[in-house]
Every structure is written in structure tokens, then in C-alpha cells.
N, C-alpha and C positions, 0 to 999 in steps of 0.2 A: 892716667886713664886713657884707654885707646880712643882714638878719634872716631866718632860715630860715622857710619857709612851712609851717604845719601841714597835714599831708596830709588831704584830704577830697575829696568829689565836687566841691565848688565851686571848689577850688584846683587841680584837675588841669591845667586849660589854662594855668595860670600857671607851671607847673614848668619848670625848666631843660630845654631840648629834648633834652639828653643822657639824660634820664630817660624811658624808654618808658612810655607810659600805655595803658590799655585803649582799643582802637579800636572799641568797640562800646557800644551803649546799655544800661547796666546796669539801667535801669528796665524793660527788656523781658525780663529773665531770670526764669524760673520756677524753683522749687526742686524738683529731682528726686533729689538726693543729700543724705543726712544723714550728716555725718562726726563720729564721736565720738573725741575726743582731738586737738584742734587745737593741735599744737605746732609747733616749727620745721620738723620733717621734713615733715609734711603740707603745710605752706604752701610749702615749697621743691620739692615733688614732685607729689603728686596735684592740688593746686589749680593749680599751674603748668601742668600738661598741659591741664587744662580751659580755663585762660585762653588757651592757644595755640589751641585749637579755636574759642573764642569770637572771637578776633581774626581767624580765618578765616571768620567768619560762620556758625558751626555751634554746636550743643549748647546753645541758649538755654533749653531745657526742663530742663537738667541742672545748674542752679546749686546751690551748696552752702549748706546750713545747718549751721554748726558747732555742736557741743554739748560743753560742759565738764561732766564728771561730778563732779570733785573740788571741794571748797570753795575751794582755791587758784586754780581756773580763773576765779574772779571777776576776777582781774587781766587775763586775756586779754579777757574781755568788756568791761571798762572801756576797754582800749586800742582794740579794734576798734569799739566803739560810737562812740567819739570821732572815728573816722576813716571812718565810713560803711562799715565792714568792709573798707576798703582797707588795704594794707600794701605795703612795698617789699621786693622780693627782690633781694639784692645778690650777684651772681656774682663771686667773687674768682678772677681768673686768676693763674697762677703768675708772670707777668711784672709783677705789681703792679697791673694794670689792674682797675678796678671797673666792673661793668656793672649798673646799677640798672634795675629794671622794676617798675612798680606793677601788682599783681595784683588783678583785680576779680571773680574767680569765686566768692568767698565773699560771699553777699548777706545773710546773717543769722547771728547767734550767740546761742545760748540757754545760760543757766547753769542746769543741772538742779537744784542745791540750792535756788536761789531760786524756780524755777517749774517743778516737775516735771511738772505737768499739761500745760503748753505743749509740753514736750519729747515727752511721750507722744502728744499729738494730732498733732504734726508727724510723728512716726514712723508713726502709724496712718493718716494721710491717704493717699489713693490716689495722689496725685502723687509721693510718695516711693517710688521704685522700687529704690534702692540705699542700703544703710546700710554705710558703710565705717568701718574701725577702725584707729587707731594708739594702742593703750593700753599699749604696751611689752611686752617679752618676758615680764615677770612678771605681766601683767595678766589672765591666763587662768585663774588660781586652780587651778593644777595642784599636787597634793601631790608634793613632791620624792621621797618614798619610794615611793609606789605608781605615780606617773606618771599618775594618774587625777584627775578633777575632785574638788576637796576639798569634799565635801558637809557638812563640819562647820564651815566658815568662818562665824563669827557674822554677818557682814554678809550673806552669801548666805542663811543661814537666816532672818534677819529679813525680807529681801525676799521669800523664798518664802512666808513666813507671810501676807503680804499685808495686814497690819494698818495699814500706813502707806505713804507714797509710796516708790518704789524709791530706792536709793542706789547701786547697783552697775550696771555696764554690762549684766550679765545680767538684772537686774530690769527695766531699761528696754526692752531689745530684746525679751525674751520676752513681757512684758506687751503691748507693741505688736503683736507677732505674734498673741497671743491675741485682742486686740481686733479685729484685721483678720479673723481667722478667724470670729469671732462676727458681724462686720458683713458678711461676704461679700466682703471686699476681698482681692485676690490678694496673697500674701506678697511682701515685698521680698527682694532678693538681699543677703546679708551678705558683704561683701568685706573680709577681713582683710588689712592692709598692714603687719603687724609682721614682724620678722626671725625667723621660726620655720620649721622644716622642716614642709612640708605645712600651711601656716598656715590654709588654708581647711578642711582636714580636721580640724585641731585645733579651730577655731572651731565647726564642726558638732558635734563631740563634746562640747565644754564647754557650749554653749548648750542642746543637747538634754538633757544630763545635769542642768542646772539646771531645765529645764522638767519633767523627771521628778519633781522634788521637789514640784512643784505638782500635776501630773496626768500620769501615765505616758502617757495617750493624747495629751496635748499634746506631750510629748517625742517620741513616735513620729511625730506629724504633722510636726513640725519636721524630723525626719530624712528624711522622704520628700517633703515639699512645698517646703522652703526650699533655695535654691541657695547653696552656699558655695564659690565658685571659689578656687583657689589662686593666689597671686601671688608675684612676687619684685621687691623694690624696692631701689634703690641710689642714694644721693647722700649724700656726707658733708656734714653740716649741724651745725656747732658751735653752742654756745650763744651767743646774741646778747649782746654786751657794750656797756657804755657807750661804749667807744671806737668800736664800729661805728656807734652812733647819732651820735656826734660827727663821724665821717668823712662820713656821709651828709649831715649838716647843713652841715658846713664846705665840702665839695667840690661838693655838688650843691644845697645850699639847701633840703633837704627835712627838716622836723621830723616824724619818725615815731616814735611811742611804742614800737613793737615791730617793727622790721624783721627780716628773716631773711637770714642770710649762708650761702653754700654754695659748693662747688667748681663747676667748669665741666663736670663729668661728671654725667650722669644716665642711669638705665636703669630700665625698668619692663616686666616680663613678666607677662602675665595669661592665665589659663585662660579660654577663651571659653565661659562658662557663665552666661548672664544671661537667664533665661526671660522677664523683663518688659522686656527691652531694655537698652541701654547707649549711652553716647556712642561715636562712631567714633574711639576713642583711637588706633587705628593711623595715622590721618592726622596725629597730633601726635607720632609717633615711638615709640609704645608697641608692643612685640612682643606680639601676640595669638596664642596658640598652643593646641594641644590638650593639651600636657603640659608643665607648668612645672618638674617635678622636676629635670631635668638642669641648668637655669639656676640653680635655687635652691641645689642642692648646690655648684655652682661658686662662687657668691657667698658662701655661708655658710662654706665650708671654705677658700677662698682669701682673700677680703677680710676677713670678720668674724674668722675664726680668726687671720689675720695681725695684725689689730689687737691681739689678746690676746698674740700672740707678741712684739710689740714693747713693749707698754705697761708691764708689771711690771718687766722687766729694764731698760728704758729709764728708768723713773722711779727705780729703785734706783741707776742709774748717774749720776743727777743731771740728766737731761733732763726737760723739762716739756711739750714739744710733740712731736707726731708728726713734723713736718718736721725737727726736730733729730735724732731717731733715724734718719730715712731719709736724712740727709746724712752719716751715719757708716758707712763702708764695712764695718765689722765687722758691724753690724746688718743692712745690706742683704744681705750674703752669707748671713747666718743666715735672713733672711726668704725669699730665693729658694731656699735649700736646703730649708726647710720646704715651700714651695709645690711645688717640683719633685719631691722625693723622698718626701714624706709625704702631702701633700694630693692631688696629681694622680693617683697610682695608685688612689685610692679613688673617682674620678669616673667616671660613665658618659660615653658619647659625647655631645657637646653640639652640636646642629645649628648650623651657620653661625657658629661661634666659633673663632677662632684663639687657642688657649689660651696660647701663648707670648707673643703680643702682649697678651693680657688681663693676664697676670702682670706684664709690663713696664709696662703702664699703671697697675697698682696701685701699684707703687713710685713712679712719677711722681706719682700723685695724693697719696700719703702725704707726699711731699716738698714739696708746694706750701706755701711759707712764708706765703702770704697767708691761707690758711684758718685757720692757728693752732689746729688741733684739739688739745685738751689731753689729755695722757696720763691725767690724773685722770678725765676723762669716759670714756675707754676702759677704765679700770680699774674703773669703777663697776658694780655689780650683776653681778659675775662669776659668782656661783652660778647665775644664770639663763643666762649666756652660755656659759661653758666646757662645761657638760654637753651643750649643744645643738650647739655649733660645733666643739669640738676633741676631746672624748672619743670621738665616733663615728669620727673619723679614727684615733685610737689603737686602738680596738677592732678596726676592720677590718684595720689593718696587723698587729696581733697575730695575728689569725686567719689571715692570708695569709703570715706570716713576713716582713712588710715592715719598713721602718725606722721607729723610734719615738723615737729619742734626742732629737731637737729638740723634739718634742711633750712628751716627759717633762720636758725642761728648762723648757718654758713652764709646766707645772703646778707644778714646783718653784719657779719665780720668783713664781708667784701665792702659794704657801705662804710664801715669804720675805717678800713684800710685806705679807701679812696679819699678820705679826708687829707691824706698826704703827710701825716705825722704819726710816728709810732708812739708807744707808751713811754718811751724814754725821752720824747720830745725831739727825736731826730727826724729829718725829712725822709719821706718815702718817694722813690722815683716810680711814678705810675707809668706803665707801658701798656697802652691801649689805643686803638684807633679812635675811640670815643673819649679819650682822656679828659679833654677840657670840659665837656658837658657833664661827665660822670663826677668829676671833682667839684663842679659847681653845685650839682645836686647834693653831694655828700656834705659840703660845707654849709648847706642850709639846714642841716639836721638839728642844730641847736635851737633854731626857732620852730622848725617843722620836722618832727621826727620821721614823718612819712615821705619826706621830700625825695629820697633816693628811689623808692619803689613807686613813686608817682610818675616816673619816667616810663610811660606806656610803650614807647618804642622798644624798650628792652623787656619790660615785665608784663606787658599786656594788662589784663584786668586783675592781676593778683592783689593789687591794693584794695580791690573791692571785696575780697574774700575775708570775712570776719575772722575765721580761724587762723589764716595765715597772718593777717594784719596783727592780731593779738600776739602770736608767737614771735613775730618779727620785732615788735615794739618791746616785748619783754627782754629779748636777747640784746637789742641795741642799747636799751637803758642800762642793762647790766654791764655791757662792754664799756660804756662810758663811766660807770660808777666804780666797778671793781676790777676791770681789765679782762683780757681775753682768757687767760688760763683759768682764773677763778670762775668766770662765766661758764666755761666748759665743764669744770669740776662740779659746779652746782647743778648744772643741767644733768650731768651723769647721775648724781645722787638722786635727783628728783625722778628721773625716768627709770632708774634701776629698780625702785620699789613698785613702779606702776605697770611694768611690762612683764609678761611671762617669758620663760626661756624660749629663745627663737629656735625654730626648726626649719630646715630647708626642704 
């Protein structure tokens, strides 16, 4: 076998011709975007769209400087530095075909813990006109009880005191905005790309609340002078594995320290609110609209909540990958039932979208065996996900008298999963910032079946709603008595005869 070629600027022209490479001069790219949180999703999504534009001869003033805030992000810097900030995006088609492309739109990567002042000056410079974020759903420092910015977070308080270099995303972004204001430099646009309802509005609320801790006048200036457009993003991007690296090296001869794998579907909807300009993303397939909310709700309640609908029960049933669950007709019927009868009735009209086709495409995407999206990944950080994606569906249907039994079963499967032992008696590794308290509640269920949903910090008053409480207890009892798959199958049978054919 030929020795794989280490990826770099110098080796691009030597790569296998099946590997698409940047068709533009990267030395001519200026930095206009600073992106905080350069993980797999950003590199499979926003950076890819910009690469498309650059390959069309556009957007050379909009190159990306990636920033890592966490100490562990040093690994990403090491990988990208060694490859001149290049990496390979590998699209995995459902027929097994791999489509690799080297992405060149990231042209610098800074590790904030190692050089905070370099990050601040890059953010403060006039050339930076957009600061984009993928810092995860839990990265916005929201108190789960109040729903407001947590002003007592020790890291936040330390940054606000200003006695040392920032360590949080709030500290870096707000300090850069303060410096720009002081120097007479127009503020950049803050573009949140995390899976959160009203993500731009949320970013505005949290960053200005942090600024209030420093100076209320600064907080008010951020609220009025800084743009925070909403956006909706969608592309399934599993964690890169050693097998992915090996496949790239063996099949295409590319030695890439940190490639990215993804499905062949991608979508990005952005609110057109960029006072200092933006790339012409619409030429790269992005939907630029005046109101993102309908698309956002569609994605959060159909795609994201469906991930939760499959992952806990699927894992308990012995499956480990999303495609395994979505090749089981029992689970497919359950997912379509949730989408049709529980999620869809809560959605507004969505311009230019065929909802039935969209829901069909979701099942097809979930069933892609090449993506190998793990259920463990989908089960992680549920306390950040379920309250934002699924509980609003339950509350709206309770208010309207709609169907909630499938959604209640999803919550019950989460409660059963968080007991920490699967149906084969094997331990489950729970990954959640509230892990200890969630597992404590879950393990009390043998004595008090309502213990998990009595956690009002997560569920609010749902435990007080008779219809939800009844449906939840029915599902939880069944999960303990007959297991997850049989519970889903029985629920399908019960609801199949009770509901009319769904129409969108």
C-alpha cells in the first residue's frame, strides 16, 4: 500500500484526484469571521459553505479564524497547525460511497488559554465583522431553574472582575466589544449557530446580561448596537473515529489528523441582519430569510426531538447506532407517529417546505448506515436538550388537548435510561452536566415512580398535569415490566387504532 500523504498546503496537488481540493489561492484570503468553538459541526457546516463560495471566486475577505476557549482545544490547534489549517470533510452517502473534500476556509486557529491577548486583538480588529459561535446548547450559562443568565457562575464572576485574562466566551466577546467601542470601531455581528430556539435572541440576552455585571451602560449598548441574527443549522456530524481516519488514508491516501465525517444532507437558514456586511451565503445554498422561527421549530421539534425519541429506548433495547433503530419498523412507526401527531400540530406554517417530504427525509437520514451516529452521542446532555426540544411540544399539546402519549414515553425512557443500567444488566455511562442528580432521581423510581419528573428544575409543573402524569406512569411501568421495544410496540398498536391518518 502506498504511504498516505500528510495533508498540507504543499501536498494538495499530490492528492488522489478523487479528493476535491480548494480551487482558490488561500494566501489571498483575509480574515473577516472569528468562529468560537471549532468542532466537527462547524467544520462540516459553516466552514463548508464558505469554502463553496470561495471555490466560486467569492468571499475572500471572509476567511475564518477559529478560536478554542477550552484547555482541551489545544488538540484541535495542534492538528490544524500541522496541516496549515486544512482538513478533509468526508460525506458519507447511504450507498456506502465516500466523498472527500479538503476545506480551506479556515486560515488561522488561536487557542485562547495559551494566548488570550491574541484572541482579543483578533476580535477587536476592524476586519472582524462577524463572530460566530458553536459552544453547545449548554454553553450559554442559563440557570435551569430561572431560565435566566446565571450571574453566580464562578468563571463568569471571575471574568467580570477583570483582574486576569478572560476564560469564558462571554469574557472574550464582551471585552472585545468594549475595546471596539472605546476605539471607535463598529461592533461585529454575533451569530449563534447552536441548536437553540431563538438562538440569536438568547445570545443577545446572555452576552448583554454578562456585560451588565461589568457596566450596565455597556450592557445596554450591546443590546442596542450589536446585531444577533437568529439561525437554524442542520447536518448530522458524528464524532470522528480512528476508523474514519484509517478509511481516508487507505482508500484515498490522505493522512489527516482530524477529518470530519457527515451525512449528505445540509441546511442553513439565517435571518438577514448583518449591519457590517456578510458573505453572499445564498449563492452557496443557504436560505437567507426575514424570520427563522418556523424553520427552527420544524428542525428542533421534528429532527432534534426525534433523536431523543429514538435514543433512550433504542439503547435500552440493545441498539447502539441510530441506523439500527431506524431499520426497525417498530421504532420507525413510533417516530413517524410522534412527528405526525404530536410535533406537527405545534408547528406554524413553514414557507416553501413540504412537511411530509421533510419527515420522510428524516427517517431516511437517520437510517444511513454509513454515518454510524451513536445513540450514546444522542443520549448525552439530555438535560439541555429535552427541555428545549420536547417539553415545549408536550406543553402545547396539553394546552390544546392534543396527543402526548408518545412524548411522555420518551421522557419515561430517559428516566429509565438514567437509572444507569440497560436491559441486559450492563452499566450505562450517563453523560450530562446534571448527571448525579438525574441518576439520584431515577434510582428512586422503584419507591416513587414520579421521582424523576418531580425534578421541577428540569420539568417545571409537568408533574402536576394529570394527562401527562398518567401517560408517563403507564410508559415507565411498561418499560420496567416488559422492556423498551415491547413498550414502543404496544403503544404503536394502541395508538394506531385511535388516531386518524395524519395530514400536513
